[in-house]
C-alpha positions in Angstrom: 51.7 5.2 95.7 50.8 2.1 97.3 47.8 1.7 95.0 50.2 2.7 92.2 52.8 0.1 92.9 49.9 -2.6 93.3 48.4 -1.7 89.9 52.1 -2.0 88.2 52.6 -5.2 90.0 49.3 -6.5 88.8 50.0 -5.6 85.1 53.3 -7.0 85.4 51.9 -10.2 86.6 49.4 -10.3 84.1 52.2 -9.6 81.2 54.2 -12.5 82.6 51.2 -14.8 82.4 50.6 -14.2 79.1 53.9 -14.8 77.8 53.9 -18.1 79.6 50.9 -19.1 77.8 52.1 -17.7 74.7 55.5 -19.9 74.8 53.1 -23.4 75.3 52.6 -24.8 71.9 49.7 -27.4 72.8 48.4 -26.4 76.1 46.3 -28.7 78.2 42.9 -28.3 79.1 43.5 -27.0 82.3 46.2 -24.5 81.0 43.8 -23.5 78.4 40.8 -22.8 81.1 43.4 -21.0 83.0 44.4 -19.0 79.7 40.6 -18.1 79.3 40.4 -16.9 82.8 43.2 -14.5 82.1 41.7 -13.2 79.2 38.4 -12.6 81.3 40.2 -10.4 83.7 42.1 -8.3 81.0 38.2 -7.8 79.4 37.1 -6.8 82.9 39.8 -4.4 83.6 39.3 -3.1 79.8 35.6 -2.7 80.7 36.0 -0.4 83.8 38.3 1.9 82.3 41.7 0.4 83.1 44.1 1.1 80.1 45.4 -2.4 79.2 47.1 -1.6 76.2 50.7 -2.1 77.9 49.9 -5.7 77.5 49.0 -5.3 73.7 51.9 -7.4 72.6 51.6 -10.1 75.0 47.9 -10.5 73.9 48.9 -10.7 70.2 51.5 -13.3 71.2 48.5 -15.4 72.1 46.7 -15.4 69.0 47.6 -19.0 68.0 45.0 -20.2 70.5 42.5 -22.6 69.2 39.9 -21.8 72.1 37.2 -20.3 70.5 36.1 -18.4 73.4 39.7 -17.0 74.3 39.9 -16.0 70.5 36.6 -13.9 70.8 38.0 -12.3 73.9 41.4 -11.6 72.1 39.7 -10.0 69.1 37.5 -7.7 71.2 40.6 -6.4 72.8 42.4 -5.7 69.2 39.3 -3.7 68.0 38.8 -1.9 71.1 42.5 -0.3 70.8 42.7 -0.2 67.2 41.2 3.3 66.5 43.0 4.8 69.4 46.6 3.2 68.7 46.6 2.3 65.1 50.4 1.8 65.3 49.6 -1.1 67.5 46.9 -2.2 65.2 49.4 -2.9 62.5 50.9 -5.3 64.7 47.7 -7.5 64.6 48.1 -7.5 60.8 49.7 -10.9 60.3 47.9 -12.5 63.0 44.3 -11.7 61.4 45.4 -12.7 57.8 46.7 -15.8 59.0 43.5 -16.5 61.0 41.4 -15.4 57.9 42.8 -18.7 56.2 42.0 -20.9 59.7 40.1 -24.4 59.1 37.6 -23.5 61.5 35.0 -21.2 59.6 34.1 -19.7 62.9 37.7 -18.4 63.5 37.9 -17.1 59.7 34.4 -15.2 60.4 35.7 -13.7 63.6 39.0 -12.5 62.1 37.2 -10.8 59.2 34.9 -9.2 61.3 37.4 -7.7 63.7 39.6 -6.6 60.9 36.6 -4.7 59.7 35.5 -3.4 62.8 39.2 -2.0 63.7 38.3 1.0 61.1 42.0 1.7 60.6 42.4 3.3 57.3 46.1 1.8 57.0 44.7 -1.7 56.9 42.1 -1.0 54.1 44.5 -2.7 51.5 44.5 -5.9 53.6 40.8 -5.6 54.5 40.0 -6.0 51.1 41.8 -8.7 50.2 40.4 -10.5 53.3 36.8 -9.4 52.1 37.6 -11.0 48.7 38.8 -14.3 50.2 35.7 -14.5 52.7 33.4 -13.8 49.8 34.3 -16.9 48.0 34.6 -18.9 51.3 32.9 -22.4 51.2 30.9 -21.6 54.5 28.0 -19.1 55.0 29.4 -17.5 58.2 32.5 -15.9 56.7 30.7 -15.1 53.6 28.0 -13.2 55.1 30.6 -11.5 57.4 32.6 -10.7 54.5 29.5 -9.1 52.8 28.9 -6.5 55.8 32.6 -6.0 55.8 32.0 -4.5 52.6 29.9 -1.8 53.9 32.5 -1.0 56.6 35.1 -0.4 53.8 32.8 1.7 51.8 32.6 3.9 55.2 36.3 3.8 55.7 37.5 4.1 51.9 34.7 4.4 49.4 37.3 5.3 46.7 39.4 2.3 47.3 36.3 0.1 47.5 35.1 1.7 44.1 38.4 0.5 42.5 37.7 -3.3 43.1 35.1 -5.7 42.0 33.9 -6.6 45.2 30.6 -4.5 44.7 29.7 -6.5 41.5 30.4 -9.6 43.4 28.2 -8.6 46.2 25.4 -8.0 43.6 25.8 -11.4 42.1 25.5 -13.1 45.3 22.4 -11.3 46.1 20.7 -13.5 43.1 22.5 -16.5 43.3 24.2 -17.6 46.7 22.6 -20.4 48.3 22.6 -19.4 51.8 19.8 -17.1 52.9 21.7 -15.4 55.5 24.3 -14.4 53.3 21.6 -13.1 50.7 20.2 -10.9 53.8 23.4 -9.5 54.3 24.0 -8.5 50.7 20.6 -6.9 50.7 21.5 -4.7 53.6 24.9 -3.7 52.3 23.6 -2.8 49.0 20.6 -0.9 50.2 22.8 1.3 52.1 25.2 1.7 48.9 23.1 1.6 46.0 20.2 2.8 47.2 16.7 1.3 48.2 15.2 2.2 44.7 18.1 0.8 42.7 17.6 -2.7 44.1 13.9 -3.0 43.1 14.3 -4.5 39.8 12.5 -7.4 38.5 15.4 -9.9 38.8 16.0 -9.0 42.3 12.4 -8.7 43.3 11.3 -12.2 42.0 14.7 -13.6 43.2 13.9 -12.7 46.5 10.4 -13.4 46.8 11.0 -16.8 45.5 13.0 -17.6 48.3 11.3 -15.3 51.0 10.3 -18.4 53.2 14.1 -19.5 53.7 14.8 -16.2 55.4 14.4 -15.0 59.0 11.4 -12.6 59.9 13.7 -9.8 60.3 15.1 -10.3 56.9 11.6 -10.7 55.5 10.8 -7.5 56.5 13.7 -6.1 54.6 13.0 -7.9 51.6 9.4 -6.7 51.7 10.6 -3.2 52.1 12.4 -3.6 48.6 9.6 -5.4 47.1 7.0 -2.4 47.8 9.3 -0.1 46.0 8.9 -2.1 42.9 6.3 -1.0 40.4 4.7 -4.0 38.3 4.5 -3.6 34.8 0.8 -4.7 34.5 -2.2 -5.7 36.4 -1.1 -9.5 35.8 2.3 -9.0 37.3 0.5 -7.4 40.3 -1.8 -10.4 40.8 1.6 -12.5 40.7 3.6 -10.6 43.3 0.3 -10.7 45.8 -0.2 -14.3 45.0 3.4 -15.1 45.6 3.3 -13.5 49.0 -0.3 -14.1 50.1 0.8 -16.5 52.9 3.0 -13.7 54.5 -0.2 -12.5 55.7 -0.6 -15.4 58.1 2.6 -14.8 59.7 2.9 -14.4 63.6 5.3 -11.4 63.2 3.3 -8.2 63.0 6.2 -6.6 61.1 5.9 -9.1 58.2 2.3 -8.8 57.8 2.8 -4.8 57.9 5.2 -5.2 55.3 3.4 -7.5 53.0 0.3 -5.0 53.5 2.4 -2.4 52.5 3.6 -4.2 49.1 -0.2 -4.8 48.5 -1.3 -1.4 48.8 1.5 0.0 47.0 1.4 -2.1 44.1 -2.2 -1.4 43.6 -2.1 2.3 43.9 -2.8 2.6 39.9 -5.7 0.0 40.0 -8.5 1.8 42.0 -10.8 -1.6 41.9 -8.2 -3.7 43.1 -7.0 -1.3 45.6 -10.3 -1.4 47.2 -10.4 -5.1 47.0 -7.3 -5.3 49.0 -8.5 -3.0 51.8 -11.2 -5.7 52.1 -8.6 -8.7 52.1 -6.3 -7.1 54.6 -9.2 -6.5 57.1 -9.0 -10.2 58.7 -5.4 -10.4 59.3 -5.1 -7.1 60.6 -7.8 -7.3 63.1 -6.4 -10.6 64.2 -3.1 -9.5 64.7 -4.4 -6.3 66.5 -6.4 -8.5 69.0 -3.6 -10.8 70.0 -0.1 -10.5 71.4 1.2 -8.0 73.5 0.0 -4.6 74.3 3.2 -2.9 72.6 2.4 -4.7 69.2 -1.4 -4.2 69.3 -0.9 -0.8 69.7 1.4 -0.5 66.5 -1.3 -2.6 64.4 -4.1 -0.5 65.5 -1.9 2.6 64.5 -1.5 1.3 61.0 -5.5 0.5 61.0 -5.9 3.9 62.0 -4.0 5.0 59.0 -5.9 2.8 56.7 -9.5 4.0 58.2 -8.6 7.4 57.9 -7.5 7.2 54.2 -10.9 5.4 53.2 -13.5 5.5 56.2 -16.3 4.0 53.9 -14.3 0.7 53.4 -14.4 0.2 57.3 -18.0 1.4 58.0 -19.3 -2.1 58.1 -16.8 -2.9 60.9 -17.4 -0.3 63.3 -17.9 -2.7 66.1 -14.4 -4.1 65.5 -13.5 -0.4 67.0 -15.5 -0.8 70.0 -12.8 -0.4 73.3 -12.5 -3.4 75.4 -11.7 -3.2 79.1 -8.1 -4.5 78.7 -7.2 -2.1 75.8 -4.4 0.7 76.8 -5.4 4.2 77.0 -3.4 5.0 73.8 -5.3 1.9 71.6 -8.9 3.3 73.3 -7.9 6.9 71.8 -7.1 5.5 68.3 -10.3 3.2 68.2 -12.5 6.3 69.3 -10.9 8.5 66.4 -11.7 5.5 63.8 -15.2 5.2 65.2 -15.6 8.9 64.6 -14.2 8.6 61.1 -16.6 5.5 59.8 -19.8 7.1 61.0 -22.4 7.2 58.6 -26.1 7.1 57.9 -26.6 3.5 59.0 -24.2 3.2 62.0 -24.2 6.8 63.6 -26.6 6.1 66.5 -24.9 2.8 67.3 -21.8 4.6 67.4 -22.8 7.6 69.5 -24.3 5.4 72.0 -20.9 3.3 72.5 -19.2 6.7 72.6 -21.5 7.9 75.5 -20.5 4.9 77.4 -16.8 6.2 77.2 -17.6 9.4 78.9 -18.0 8.0 82.1 -14.7 6.4 81.9 -12.4 6.6 85.2 -9.7 7.7 82.8 -10.2 11.5 82.1 -8.4 11.4 79.0 -10.8 8.8 77.7 -13.6 10.4 78.9 -12.6 13.9 77.1 -12.0 11.7 73.8 -15.7 10.4 74.0 -17.1 13.8 74.3 -15.0 15.0 71.6 -15.9 12.4 69.4 -19.7 12.8 70.0 -19.5 16.5 69.2 -17.4 15.9 66.1 -19.9 13.4 64.8 -22.6 15.9 65.7 -20.4 18.7 64.1 -19.7 16.6 60.7 -22.9 14.7 60.3 -24.9 15.7 57.4 -28.0 13.6 58.4 -30.3 14.7 61.3 -28.3 14.6 64.3 -31.0 16.0 66.8 -30.6 13.0 69.2 -27.0 13.5 69.0 -27.0 16.9 70.1 -29.4 16.0 72.9 -26.8 13.5 74.0 -24.3 16.0 73.9 -25.9 18.6 75.9 -26.7 16.1 78.5 -23.2 15.8 79.2 -23.2 19.0 81.0 -25.7 17.6 83.6 -22.7 14.9 84.8 -21.4 17.6 86.8 -17.8 16.3 86.1 -15.3 19.3 85.7 -13.4 17.8 82.6 -16.7 16.4 81.0 -18.4 19.8 81.4 -15.4 21.7 79.8 -14.9 19.4 76.8 -18.5 19.5 76.3 -18.4 23.4 76.0 -15.8 23.4 73.6 -17.6 21.0 71.3 -20.8 23.0 71.9 -19.2 26.4 70.7 -18.2 24.8 67.5 -21.8 23.2 66.9 -23.1 26.5 66.8 -20.7 28.1 64.7 -21.3 25.5 62.0 -25.1 24.5 62.6 -26.9 28.0 64.2 -30.1 25.8 63.9 -29.1 24.5 67.4 -28.2 27.7 68.9 -31.6 27.8 71.1 -31.0 24.6 72.2 -27.4 25.2 73.0 -28.3 28.4 74.8 -30.6 27.1 77.2 -28.2 24.2 78.1 -25.4 26.5 79.0 -27.1 29.1 80.9 -27.2 27.4 84.0 -23.2 27.2 84.1 -21.6 29.6 86.1 -18.1 30.9 84.9 -16.6 30.7 88.1 -16.9 26.6 88.2 -14.9 26.2 84.9 -11.2 26.5 85.2 -9.9 25.2 82.3 -8.6 28.1 80.0 -10.3 26.7 76.4 -13.7 25.8 78.3 -13.7 29.1 79.9 -12.9 30.9 76.4 -15.8 28.9 75.0 -18.3 29.8 77.6 -17.6 33.5 77.3 -17.8 33.2 73.6 -21.1 32.2 74.0 -22.0 34.7 76.5 -20.8 37.6 74.0 -22.4 35.9 70.9 -25.6 35.3 72.4 -26.2 37.6 75.0 -29.2 38.9 73.8 -30.8 35.5 74.8 -29.3 35.1 78.0 -30.5 37.9 80.5 -27.4 36.9 83.0 -24.9 37.2 80.3 -23.5 40.7 81.5 -23.4 40.1 85.4 -21.8 36.5 84.3 -18.8 38.5 82.7 -18.7 41.1 85.2 -16.4 39.2 87.7 -14.1 38.2 85.2 -13.9 41.8 83.7 -13.3 43.1 87.3 -10.5 40.4 87.6 -9.2 40.7 84.0 -5.5 41.5 85.2 -5.4 38.3 87.5 -6.4 36.2 84.4 -3.5 34.0 83.8 -4.6 32.7 80.2 -4.3 34.8 77.2 -7.0 32.9 75.3 -9.4 34.0 78.0 -8.4 37.7 78.3 -8.8 37.8 74.5 -12.3 36.2 74.3 -13.1 38.8 77.1 -12.4 41.5 75.2 -14.2 40.4 72.2 -17.8 39.4 74.3 -17.5 42.5 76.2 -17.8 44.4 72.6 -20.2 42.1 71.5 -22.5 42.8 74.4 -21.9 46.3 74.4 -23.4 46.6 71.2 -26.5 44.4 72.2 -27.2 45.9 75.8 -25.2 49.1 75.8 -26.3 50.4 78.9 -25.6 47.5 81.0 -21.9 47.1 79.3 -20.6 50.7 79.2 -18.6 50.8 82.2 -17.6 46.9 82.1 -16.2 47.6 78.5 -14.4 50.6 79.4 -12.5 48.8 82.4 -11.8 46.0 79.7 -10.2 48.3 77.2 -8.4 49.9 79.8 -7.0 46.9 81.2 -6.4 45.2 77.9 -4.3 48.3 76.4 -2.1 48.0 79.6 -1.7 44.0 79.4 2.0 42.9 79.2 0.9 40.4 76.4 1.3 41.9 72.7 -1.6 40.1 71.3 -4.0 41.2 74.1 -2.8 44.7 73.8 -3.0 44.9 70.2 -6.8 43.5 70.4 -7.9 46.2 72.9 -6.5 48.8 70.7 -8.0 47.5 67.6 -11.3 47.8 69.5 -10.8 51.3 70.6 -9.8 52.4 67.1 -13.1 51.0 65.8 -15.1 52.6 68.2 -13.1 55.9 67.5 -13.5 55.6 63.7 -17.0 54.6 63.4 -19.1 53.0 66.0 -21.9 52.0 63.5 -19.3 50.2 61.4 -17.7 48.5 64.6 -21.0 47.1 65.4 -21.4 45.6 62.0 -18.0 43.9 62.1 -17.9 42.8 65.8 -22.1 41.9 66.5 -23.0 41.8 63.0 -24.5 38.8 61.3 -21.9 36.1 60.6 -22.3 33.2 58.3 -21.9 29.6 59.6 -18.7 27.8 59.3 -18.1 25.6 56.8 -14.9 23.9 57.9 -12.5 24.1 60.7 -8.8 23.9 59.9 -7.6 24.7 63.0 -7.5 21.2 64.3 -5.4 20.2 61.4 -2.3 18.0 62.5 1.0 16.6 60.8 -1.3 13.4 60.1 -3.9 15.5 58.0 -0.7 17.5 56.1 1.6 14.9 55.6 -0.9 11.8 55.0 0.1 10.8 51.8 3.9 10.8 52.9 3.0 8.9 56.0 1.3 6.2 53.9 4.4 6.2 51.5 6.5 5.4 55.1 4.0 2.3 55.9 5.3 -0.3 58.3 7.8 2.2 59.9 7.6 4.6 63.3 6.0 7.5 60.9 2.7 6.0 61.2 3.0 5.5 65.1 4.3 9.0 65.5 1.8 10.3 62.9 4.7 12.5 61.0 7.0 11.8 58.3 10.4 10.5 59.1 12.1 13.7 58.2 10.4 15.6 61.1 11.9 13.3 63.8 15.0 11.9 62.3 18.5 13.6 61.3 19.4 11.4 58.9 20.7 11.4 55.2 17.8 13.3 53.0 15.4 11.1 50.9 15.8 11.0 47.1 12.8 13.1 46.2 13.1 16.9 48.2 10.2 17.3 50.6 8.6 20.7 50.9 6.1 20.4 53.8 3.4 22.8 54.0 4.2 24.2 57.6 5.4 27.8 58.0 7.0 28.9 61.0 6.4 32.8 61.6 9.6 34.7 62.2 9.5 36.4 65.9 7.3 35.6 68.5 3.7 36.7 69.3 3.6 36.1 72.8 5.5 38.3 75.7 5.8 42.1 76.3 9.3 42.4 74.6 9.0 43.8 71.5 10.9 46.7 70.1 9.5 50.0 69.4 8.0 50.4 65.8 7.3 46.6 65.4 3.7 46.4 66.5 0.4 48.0 66.5 0.7 49.4 70.1 3.1 52.1 69.9 2.0 55.3 71.3 4.8 58.0 70.2 7.9 57.5 72.2 6.7 55.7 75.3 7.6 51.9 75.7 4.8 49.5 75.9 3.2 48.9 79.1 4.3 52.5 80.7 2.0 54.5 82.5 1.7 56.7 79.6 -0.1 54.1 77.8 -3.0 54.1 80.2 -3.1 57.8 80.1 -3.4 57.8 76.4 -6.2 55.1 76.0 -8.0 57.1 78.9 -7.8 60.2 77.0 -8.7 58.5 73.8 -11.9 57.2 75.1 -12.7 59.0 78.3 -13.1 55.8 80.5 -13.0 55.9 84.4 -10.3 54.1 86.2 -12.7 51.9 88.2 -16.4 51.4 88.7 -18.7 48.8 88.7 -20.9 47.7 85.7 -24.2 46.3 85.4 -26.4 49.4 86.3 -29.4 50.2 84.3 -31.7 47.4 84.1 -32.3 45.1 80.9 -32.7 47.6 78.3 -30.6 46.9 75.2 -29.4 48.7 72.3 -28.8 46.8 68.8 -27.0 47.9 65.7 -30.0 49.5 64.6 -30.6 51.5 67.8 -31.3 55.2 67.9 -28.7 55.6 70.9 -25.3 57.3 70.2 -23.0 54.6 71.1 -20.2 57.2 71.1 -22.3 59.2 73.8 -22.8 55.9 75.9 -18.6 55.6 76.0 -17.9 59.5 76.3 -15.5 58.8 73.4 -14.0 62.1 72.3 -13.3 62.5 68.6 -9.9 63.1 68.5 -8.0 61.5 65.4 -4.7 62.9 65.6 -4.1 60.6 68.7 -4.5 57.4 67.0 -1.5 56.3 65.1 -1.7 54.7 61.6 -1.6 51.1 61.8 1.5 49.4 60.0 1.3 46.9 57.5 0.7 43.0 58.2 3.5 41.0 59.0 5.2 39.0 56.2 4.0 35.4 55.7 5.8 33.2 53.2 4.1 30.7 50.6 4.3 27.2 51.9 5.3 25.8 48.3 6.8 28.6 46.3 7.1 28.0 42.3 9.7 29.6 40.3 11.9 28.2 37.0 15.8 28.6 36.9 15.4 31.2 33.8 13.0 33.5 35.8 15.4 33.2 38.9 18.4 34.3 36.8 16.6 37.1 35.0 15.2 38.4 38.3 18.8 38.2 40.1 20.5 40.1 37.5 18.2 42.8 37.5 17.2 43.4 41.4 19.1 45.2 43.9 20.2 43.8 47.4 18.0 44.1 50.5 18.7 47.0 52.8 20.9 44.5 54.8 23.0 43.5 52.1 23.9 46.8 50.7 27.3 47.3 52.4 28.0 43.4 52.1 26.5 40.0 52.4 24.7 39.8 55.9 26.5 37.0 58.1 23.9 34.6 59.7 24.8 32.0 62.3 23.9 28.5 61.8 22.9 26.0 64.9 25.5 24.5 67.3 25.6 21.3 65.5 25.8 22.4 62.1 29.2 21.1 61.6 28.2 17.7 62.3 24.6 17.5 60.5 26.0 19.7 57.3 28.0 17.3 55.3 25.9 17.6 52.1 23.6 20.3 50.8 20.2 18.6 51.1 19.8 18.8 55.1 19.9 22.7 55.0 17.6 22.5 52.1 15.1 20.6 53.8 15.4 22.6 56.8 14.6 26.0 55.1 11.7 24.3 53.0 9.8 24.1 56.0 10.1 27.8 56.4 9.2 28.6 53.1 12.5 28.7 51.1 12.7 26.5 48.0 16.0 25.6 46.4 16.9 26.5 42.8 20.7 25.4 42.8 23.3 24.2 45.2 26.6 22.8 45.4 30.2 22.6 47.2 31.8 20.2 49.5 32.2 20.3 53.6 35.9 21.3 53.1 35.3 24.3 51.0 31.8 25.0 51.9 28.4 24.9 50.2 26.6 27.5 47.7 22.7 27.6 47.8 20.3 29.8 45.7 17.1 30.2 47.3 13.8 31.8 46.7 10.7 32.6 48.5 7.3 34.3 47.7 4.8 35.9 50.0 1.7 34.4 50.6 -0.3 37.2 49.7 1.5 37.2 46.2 3.2 40.6 46.7 6.7 39.9 46.5 9.5 37.2 45.5 12.6 36.7 47.6 15.8 35.6 45.8 18.9 34.6 48.1 22.4 33.5 47.6 24.0 31.8 50.4 27.3 31.0 50.9 27.8 28.3 54.1 30.8 27.6 56.0 29.6 24.3 58.1 32.9 24.5 60.2 32.7 28.2 61.2 28.8 28.1 61.3 28.4 31.0 59.4 26.3 31.8 56.4 27.1 34.8 54.0 23.8 36.0 52.5 22.9 38.3 49.6 18.9 38.8 49.5 17.3 40.4 46.6 13.5 41.3 46.3 11.0 43.4 44.3 8.6 43.7 47.2 10.4 47.0 48.9 12.6 47.4 51.6 10.4 46.7 54.4 9.4 43.4 53.2 13.0 42.7 52.3 14.3 43.3 56.0 11.2 41.0 57.1 12.4 38.2 54.6 15.8 38.5 55.8 14.9 38.1 59.6 12.4 35.1 58.7 15.7 33.5 57.1 17.8 34.3 59.8 15.7 32.6 62.4 15.6 29.7 60.1 19.3 29.5 59.8 19.8 29.9 63.6 17.0 26.9 64.3 18.9 24.4 61.8 20.7 21.9 63.8 20.5 24.1 66.9 
């Protein structure tokens, strides 16, 4: 109670003091200082959350002050309470309108900015009049403030703005205003309202380029973004634009330099010979900028150099020494440089680059050491020239006896022998001395297990190296290693059957009881292969394999969206190495994106699948139950325990006279093997269908099973009401799941209606979807039609349901 009384008393004192100052026509300097201190107290209380709205009218009474600092605090107070107290805000109209006509241009600009920042719909009419007046002001400060006010009016009441001539006035000022700061604000406003491409006209671009030196560096970057969208009419105009911007390459600001680089690259895309010359011209300023300045700036420049190097490696091959790492480089920069060294390696510089990379393998930073090993392995993998010396250096890394180096080397060796079989003997000798127990990392352990299984006939100790891991199969945490153990046990069984018989039996028994769905299915598949045709199984699993020409499992976003990232040069897309729509939630771009990414519906991981959904069902028993072990034991006749490795070194290849079924004691009871279900549905990344075909098929096809009794209702993510204010966000999201849009429309108040289509990746089926989406209710009424049958129709519905649920989640 005492605190409340104190608070009321202090509020009363502030109110009384404000009235006292308001009654004085011409206060002295001392009184102005006292009033300024009083306003500081009001703002301090407001900042810490105390409600100061009771003194609103008293604050307004002091609006006649000529002290700029006090005026700023007064405007801050008014703006703070305007949106929450619209009625109180109306009391400020006369004061603000009067201040918009003050002699001091700073006061005029502040008043206009405050009126625009209040965001009260009832003040739009007054704000438009103030903006008209501000755009014609003789001083640049009110003009540039009025220009930004146009954007605030557009956000608040676009219809009211469209009925005026203000936008035309702003477009005129973009070309004719004499002050650079006003032009910059006009450019920003028109980019938001008209769109970036609408501004990329010859008149606008030439006018901005001719005055670019007058602008601040931040404004220059915005201008360069607009110029980059302009398409020169011919080669001569292209050179004119580049000559006019040539000096911007010497700027000390990295954003200006990179913005200029973007203009040069985009302007010459249709001129291959000039485009290559541009690359040569841009090297020097980029290298200079990358090696100077703060570490953060250096990384941004190196990231852009990395993009250019990956786009055209031969053009940077002679500059490979510029990519050598320095001791002062940040780890992130070193990683970029190592990747660039790998990309530019050719017949001339390969051995110099590999010698440099070998130095990085001993770096104290394990991440950089790994990158060095990975780079040497990649050069050996991709090199078309004689890489014998490079392979020798790669295998020497095993002798370093460093866990992370050995682990990364094993991964590279596995890929090397898959692509270049001529190095098998050399690699097998190098890895023979490695014991599995010393390898901890799952990927490296899986690689060594693969080598034991694939080349076990040349490694006498291979079965005995695998035996401890097979005995502890249930204790192995990595799914990848367990899968590789199953595969290697099968391969070695066909090469050295007497030694591997018991071990394979234990591995298959443990695998079929594994809680992981993939491991369980793999073990059961091997059992079925052995039961059906052991000789065919040996040809499939342990037979001849062609060398791998290209590896696609390492492709990342930078590879899939390279062109799109290049289009977004001089932005965060280059640093993140992915297009903007993957890490932003802004308005969609003008051109719809259909990224080549498909996310599978459902999981492939844990043991929570329902019956009938996978390859592992045994009658009516649930997965993982004790009857599962009984079924596989009955199927293969395998003992519950027992050691392996007996019987010496005798082997049995695919052409051996030994009966492999006798070695496993496999009974022939085909009735106990359930039929394998069809493969899961995978959608094509970029389906193609014209509107006429869609309409004809829609009329002819019946609804899918889930839609027969009525539209299936799907749920959207929790943030859908805020994100789905127009059709494109959902269109872009579903495009990443394989659903393209044929038509869309509607409004947030009435809901949106879409027509989507998708196609199976194997070509067996087309899926047509009608979706009526209510963003507020987070619900989508969906009807799906398909020519692929009920089972695939239901699978497509599940994929669509998952995609809807993940939207704005």
